[in-house]
C-alpha positions as CSV (number, residue, x, y, z in Angstrom):
1,M,57.4,134.8,60.6
2,T,58.2,132.8,63.8
3,T,56.2,133.7,66.9
4,A,58.3,134.5,70.0
5,F,57.9,131.9,72.7
6,D,56.3,133.3,75.8
7,P,56.5,131.0,78.8
8,G,54.2,133.4,80.7
9,T,51.2,132.2,78.7
10,L,51.7,128.5,79.6
11,T,49.4,126.8,82.0
12,M,50.8,124.7,84.9
13,T,50.0,121.5,83.0
14,E,51.7,122.8,79.9
15,I,54.8,123.7,81.9
16,I,55.0,120.3,83.5
17,R,54.7,118.6,80.1
18,L,57.4,120.9,78.7
19,Q,59.7,120.1,81.5
20,T,59.3,116.4,80.9
21,V,60.0,116.8,77.2
22,L,63.1,119.0,77.8
23,S,64.4,116.5,80.4
24,Q,64.0,113.6,78.0
25,E,65.6,115.6,75.2
26,L,68.5,116.6,77.5
27,T,69.1,113.0,78.4
28,R,68.8,111.7,74.8
29,R,71.2,114.2,73.3
30,F,73.7,114.9,76.0
31,E,73.8,112.0,78.6
32,R,76.8,109.7,78.1
33,S,78.7,107.1,80.1
34,A,82.3,108.2,80.4
35,A,85.6,107.5,82.2
36,L,86.7,110.5,84.2
37,A,90.1,111.3,85.7
38,F,91.2,114.1,88.0
39,T,94.9,114.9,88.6
40,D,96.2,117.1,91.3
41,I,99.7,118.3,92.3
42,V,100.6,117.2,95.9
43,D,101.3,120.1,98.3
44,S,101.7,122.8,95.6
45,T,100.8,125.5,98.1
46,G,103.8,124.5,100.3
47,Y,106.0,124.3,97.2
48,F,105.0,127.9,96.2
49,T,105.7,129.1,99.7
50,Q,109.1,127.4,99.9
51,F,110.5,128.0,96.4
52,G,108.6,131.0,95.0
53,D,106.1,131.7,92.3
54,E,108.4,131.1,89.3
55,A,109.4,127.6,90.5
56,G,105.8,126.8,91.4
57,R,104.5,127.9,88.0
58,R,107.1,125.8,86.3
59,L,106.0,122.7,88.3
60,Q,102.4,123.4,87.2
61,Q,103.4,123.8,83.6
62,L,105.3,120.4,83.7
63,H,102.1,118.8,85.0
64,L,100.1,120.3,82.1
65,D,102.8,119.4,79.5
66,L,102.8,115.8,80.6
67,L,99.0,115.6,80.6
68,E,99.1,116.9,77.0
69,Q,101.4,114.0,76.1
70,S,99.4,111.2,77.8
71,V,95.7,112.1,77.5
72,P,95.3,112.7,73.8
73,A,97.5,109.7,73.0
74,H,94.9,107.5,74.7
75,D,91.9,109.1,72.9
76,G,91.1,111.3,75.9
77,R,90.3,115.0,76.2
78,I,91.5,117.5,78.8
79,V,88.2,119.1,79.9
80,D,89.5,121.7,82.3
81,T,92.6,122.9,84.1
82,A,92.8,125.1,87.1
83,G,96.0,125.9,89.0
84,D,97.5,122.6,90.2
85,G,94.6,120.4,89.1
86,A,93.2,119.0,85.8
87,F,90.1,117.1,84.6
88,A,90.1,114.7,81.7
89,S,87.4,112.6,80.0
90,F,87.7,109.3,78.1
91,A,85.3,107.1,76.1
92,S,86.5,104.0,77.9
93,A,87.8,102.9,81.2
94,P,90.8,101.0,79.7
95,A,91.8,104.2,77.9
96,A,91.6,106.2,81.0
97,A,93.7,103.7,83.0
98,S,96.3,103.5,80.3
99,A,96.6,107.3,80.1
100,M,96.9,107.8,83.8
101,M,99.5,105.0,84.1
102,A,101.4,106.6,81.2
103,L,101.2,110.0,83.0
104,Q,102.6,108.6,86.2
105,N,105.4,107.0,84.3
106,L,106.2,110.2,82.5
107,V,106.3,112.0,85.8
108,S,108.6,109.4,87.2
109,S,111.0,109.7,84.2
110,Q,111.1,113.5,84.8
111,N,111.8,113.1,88.5
112,V,115.0,111.0,87.8
113,S,116.9,114.3,87.2
114,R,115.1,116.4,89.8
115,P,116.1,116.7,93.5
116,R,113.5,115.2,95.8
117,P,112.1,118.6,97.0
118,H,111.5,119.6,93.4
119,Q,110.0,116.3,92.2
120,L,106.5,116.4,90.8
121,R,104.0,114.2,92.6
122,L,100.4,113.7,91.6
123,R,97.2,112.4,93.2
124,I,94.9,110.8,90.6
125,G,91.3,109.6,90.9
126,M,89.3,107.8,88.2
127,H,85.6,107.0,88.0
128,W,83.1,105.6,85.5
129,G,79.6,107.1,85.4
130,H,76.9,109.0,83.6
131,V,77.6,112.6,82.7
132,L,76.0,115.4,80.7
133,T,78.3,116.6,77.9
134,D,78.0,118.7,74.8
135,G,81.5,117.8,73.6
136,V,83.0,120.7,75.6
137,Q,81.6,120.8,79.1
138,V,81.2,117.7,81.2
139,T,79.0,117.8,84.3
140,G,77.2,115.6,86.7
141,D,77.4,113.9,90.1
142,A,80.1,111.5,88.7
143,V,82.4,114.5,88.1
144,N,82.1,115.6,91.7
145,L,82.7,112.0,93.0
146,C,85.8,111.6,90.8
147,A,87.3,114.9,92.1
148,R,86.7,113.8,95.7
149,L,88.4,110.4,94.9
150,A,91.5,112.2,93.6
151,A,91.6,114.4,96.7
152,S,91.6,111.2,98.9
153,S,94.6,109.6,97.1
154,Q,98.0,109.3,98.6
155,P,100.9,111.0,96.8
156,S,101.8,109.3,93.5
157,Q,98.8,107.0,93.8
158,I,96.0,106.3,91.3
159,R,92.7,105.5,93.0
160,L,89.7,104.2,91.1
161,S,86.1,103.5,92.0
162,R,84.6,100.0,91.8
163,D,82.4,101.3,88.9
164,L,85.5,102.0,86.8
165,F,87.2,98.7,87.9
166,Q,84.3,96.8,86.5
167,E,84.8,98.3,83.1
168,L,88.5,97.2,82.9
169,G,89.8,94.1,81.2
170,P,91.9,91.4,82.9
171,D,95.1,93.1,81.8
172,R,94.3,96.0,84.1
173,R,92.2,94.4,86.8
174,H,95.2,92.3,88.0
175,L,97.1,95.5,88.7
176,C,94.4,96.7,91.2
177,R,94.3,96.1,94.9
178,P,91.3,96.8,97.1
179,L,91.3,99.6,99.7
180,G,87.8,99.0,101.0
181,N,84.7,101.2,101.4
182,L,85.9,104.6,102.3
183,P,84.1,107.9,103.0
184,L,84.7,110.8,100.6
185,R,84.2,114.4,101.7
186,G,80.9,115.7,100.2
187,I,79.7,112.3,99.1
188,A,76.8,110.9,101.1
189,R,77.6,107.2,100.6
190,S,80.8,105.4,101.2
191,V,82.6,104.4,98.0
192,E,84.4,101.1,97.2
193,I,87.9,102.1,96.2
194,L,90.9,100.4,94.7
195,E,94.4,101.4,93.9
196,L,95.9,100.9,90.4
197,Q,99.5,99.9,90.7
198,W,101.0,101.7,87.7
199,R,104.6,100.6,87.7
200,D,105.7,97.6,85.6
201,A,105.5,94.7,88.1
202,S,108.2,92.8,86.2
203,R,110.7,95.5,86.9
204,F,109.4,97.3,90.1
205,P,108.5,95.3,93.2
206,S,105.4,96.6,95.0
207,Q,105.9,95.0,98.4
208,V,108.6,94.1,100.8
209,L,108.4,91.2,103.2
210,V,110.3,91.3,106.6
211,R,111.3,87.7,107.1
212,E,112.0,88.0,110.8
213,S,108.5,89.5,111.7
214,G,106.4,88.2,108.8
215,E,105.3,91.8,108.1
216,C,104.3,92.8,104.6
217,I,104.9,96.4,103.7
218,F,103.4,98.0,100.6
219,L,105.9,100.3,98.9
220,P,104.6,103.9,98.4
221,A,104.8,104.9,94.7
222,H,107.3,107.6,95.3
223,D,110.3,108.0,93.0
224,T,112.6,108.0,96.0
225,V,111.6,105.7,98.9
226,C,113.6,106.0,102.1
227,F,113.9,103.1,104.6
228,G,115.0,103.3,108.2
229,R,114.5,102.5,111.8
230,G,111.0,103.7,112.9
231,E,110.7,103.7,116.7
232,T,110.6,107.5,117.0
233,Q,108.4,110.3,115.6
234,L,111.5,111.9,114.1
235,N,112.3,108.8,112.1
236,A,108.7,108.6,111.0
237,T,109.0,111.9,109.3
238,A,112.4,111.1,107.8
239,N,111.5,107.7,106.3
240,D,108.8,106.5,103.9
241,V,109.1,102.9,105.1
242,L,109.6,102.3,108.8
243,L,111.6,99.1,109.7
244,A,111.0,97.4,113.0
245,L,111.8,94.0,114.6
246,P,110.2,92.2,117.6
247,D,113.6,92.4,119.4
248,P,114.3,96.1,120.2
249,V,118.0,95.5,120.8
250,A,118.4,94.0,117.3
251,C,116.3,96.7,115.8
252,R,118.7,99.4,117.0
253,Q,121.4,97.9,114.7
254,I,119.4,99.3,111.8
255,S,120.3,102.9,111.0
256,R,117.8,105.7,111.3
257,R,118.1,106.2,107.5
258,H,119.5,102.9,106.2
259,F,118.9,103.0,102.5
260,E,116.7,104.3,99.8
261,L,115.2,103.1,96.5
262,R,115.5,105.4,93.5
263,S,113.3,105.0,90.5
264,R,114.9,104.6,87.1
265,P,113.3,103.7,83.7
266,E,114.7,100.2,84.0
267,G,113.6,99.7,87.6
268,Y,114.6,100.6,91.2
269,V,118.2,101.0,92.3
270,L,119.1,100.8,96.0
271,K,121.5,103.4,97.4
272,A,123.1,102.5,100.8
273,L,122.9,105.5,103.2
274,S,124.5,103.7,106.3
275,N,127.9,102.5,107.3
276,Q,126.1,99.5,108.8
277,L,125.8,96.4,106.5
278,T,123.6,96.6,103.5
279,E,123.7,93.5,101.4
280,V,121.8,93.1,98.1
281,D,121.5,89.6,96.7
282,G,124.6,88.5,98.6
283,V,126.7,91.6,97.6
284,A,127.8,93.7,100.5
285,M,127.6,97.5,99.7
286,H,129.6,100.4,101.0
287,R,127.9,103.7,101.8
288,D,126.6,105.7,98.7
289,Q,127.0,102.6,96.5
290,E,124.0,101.7,94.2
291,L,122.8,98.3,93.1
292,P,119.6,97.3,91.1
293,I,116.6,95.9,92.9
294,R,114.2,93.6,91.1
295,P,111.2,91.5,92.2
296,G,112.8,88.6,94.0
297,S,115.8,90.6,95.3
298,T,116.7,90.1,98.9
299,V,118.4,92.7,101.1
300,R,120.1,92.0,104.4
301,L,120.5,94.8,107.0
302,A,123.1,95.0,109.8
303,H,123.1,91.1,110.1
304,V,119.6,91.4,111.9
305,M,117.0,91.9,109.2
306,N,116.2,90.3,105.9
307,L,113.9,91.9,103.4
308,E,112.4,90.3,100.3
309,F,111.1,92.5,97.5
310,V,108.2,91.0,95.7
311,S,105.5,91.7,93.1
312,P,102.5,89.6,94.1
313,G,100.3,88.6,91.2
314,L,103.2,88.4,88.7
315,G,102.4,85.2,86.9
316,N,99.8,84.4,89.5
317,D,96.2,83.6,88.6
318,V,94.6,83.3,92.0
319,A,91.3,85.1,92.2
320,I,89.4,86.5,95.2
321,D,85.7,86.7,95.9
322,E,83.6,89.2,93.9
323,T,83.2,91.3,97.1
324,L,86.6,93.0,97.6
325,S,88.1,92.8,101.1
326,N,89.2,95.8,103.0
327,T,92.9,95.8,103.4
328,G,93.4,99.3,104.6
329,S,95.2,102.1,102.8
330,G,98.4,102.3,104.9
331,F,101.8,101.3,103.6
332,R,102.4,98.9,106.6
333,A,100.0,96.0,106.0
334,G,101.1,94.0,109.0
335,M,100.5,90.7,107.2
336,A,102.9,88.4,105.5
337,Q,100.3,87.2,103.0
338,P,100.6,88.9,99.6
339,L,97.4,90.1,98.1
340,P,95.8,87.9,95.5
341,V,95.0,89.0,92.0
342,I,91.6,90.6,91.5
343,K,89.5,89.4,88.6
């Protein structure tokens, strides 16, 4: 017959020894290194308010359905879902990166047939760290950091910690660009953060260079990206990329909403929104016409601005110093130099 354990009979020394044994056993049996990923629907509260509970719930279900396609396919496990967010765990960082890139591409494919107000947009954060897991629950400080990382992301962006970046291979590292050391709410230390550019760089340009000003603009990872003149606050809310020139008179030749890029499985297409000149690779467009945009494409606007769409790092083996530079997280980089490849 087994005698019942009575902690009330233990001395202080016995309790301290027992705590040490239990702590060691907990670590031995349940502590693991894991790749973590949090996903969150952008502005779901506003969507519910504008379009109602049924539409909001359908958007949440689409998020979960796409997760169930992408996470198990890359040897991951959906740990938890709550409302418009989800938490997944992976045995390796490359698997997590592949799954989240696949997820964003699935979302993009779904958004092709959805009006912009009804498009699904996700924020994603990824981190590599020690967790406690029994195969069902996953807990630890790394989980909290990953959740905060996702909350800091821009719409349609994948952010990752330096810890996860170091676990990636060259095929994924060259897709990352540094955002610098950033504070995260609820995290005592600043965290070195990078962005994983998930679109295929051979089909989707990631930056646009303004030849007249030398400005380099990072393209937001939206499925519809609107370009237009950006000298007023009204235009700033209407456009995703604000176009400006040193000469204000010339700048006014650009329309307030001049054109937009629309994502397709094969790449971007440019749709002209203005009666002013929009010329793609030497072909003048009329309003509402669409033409494909590829890395290397040039676009001429109103005879005053020339844009070059590029994918820096495509076929480029330039490396940067082991310490990543802080380039800022805005879409207007203000520099003509494309970012080097990170190794």
